[in-house]
C-alpha positions in Angstrom: 0.5 19.3 -36.2 1.5 22.1 -38.7 5.5 21.1 -39.0 6.0 21.2 -42.7 5.0 24.8 -43.4 3.3 23.6 -47.3 0.4 25.2 -47.7 -1.7 22.8 -48.7 -0.1 19.9 -46.4 -3.9 19.2 -44.5 -5.4 18.8 -47.8 -6.6 15.3 -48.3 -5.1 15.1 -52.1 -1.7 12.3 -52.0 0.4 14.9 -53.0 1.5 18.3 -51.9 1.5 21.4 -54.8 4.1 23.8 -54.4 6.6 22.2 -51.7 9.0 19.8 -51.9 9.2 19.5 -55.9 5.6 18.2 -55.7 6.9 15.4 -55.0 6.1 14.2 -51.1 2.7 12.7 -49.7 0.2 15.3 -47.7 0.5 15.2 -43.9 -3.2 14.3 -44.2 -3.0 11.5 -46.3 0.1 9.6 -44.5 -2.2 9.8 -41.3 -4.7 8.4 -42.9 -3.7 5.9 -45.6 -0.6 5.0 -44.3 -1.3 4.8 -40.5 -5.3 4.6 -39.4 -6.4 2.1 -42.6 -3.6 -0.4 -41.8 -4.4 -0.4 -38.0 -7.9 -0.7 -38.9 -7.2 -3.5 -41.1 -5.1 -5.5 -38.4 -7.6 -5.2 -36.1 -10.0 -6.1 -38.1 -8.4 -9.4 -39.3 -7.4 -10.3 -36.0 -10.6 -10.3 -33.7 -11.5 -13.4 -35.4 -8.6 -14.9 -34.3 -8.8 -14.4 -30.9 -12.8 -15.7 -30.7 -11.5 -19.0 -32.0 -8.7 -19.5 -29.6 -11.1 -18.2 -26.7 -13.7 -20.6 -27.6 -10.5 -23.5 -27.5 -10.8 -25.8 -24.4 -7.1 -24.8 -22.2 -4.6 -27.5 -23.0 -2.6 -27.7 -19.5 -5.2 -28.0 -17.0 -4.4 -26.4 -13.3 -3.7 -23.3 -12.9 -0.9 -24.5 -10.6 0.1 -26.2 -14.4 -0.1 -23.1 -15.4 1.7 -21.3 -13.7 4.9 -23.9 -13.5 4.5 -23.7 -17.5 4.3 -20.0 -17.5 7.3 -19.9 -15.0 9.1 -22.2 -17.1 8.4 -20.7 -20.2 9.6 -17.1 -18.9 13.2 -18.6 -16.9 14.0 -20.2 -20.5 13.9 -16.8 -22.6 17.3 -15.5 -20.5 20.8 -16.4 -21.9 22.7 -17.3 -19.4 25.1 -15.1 -17.1 
């Protein structure tokens, strides 16, 4: 994905030397530190919460009641015509 045209844009360093006024992040730095790491941290934080919620007992009893609740919530989200 070489669309920038800078010589050292594939390096891991945070700044580009000799391109864009030495001011911008390198593409590899952006992909790792601004895309990948926040995503991994978010997933790691969410996993314990998913486990906690999966172990909780269901509040609504039967399958018919759950379907009715889901249909009610789904239908209630649409604005009137």
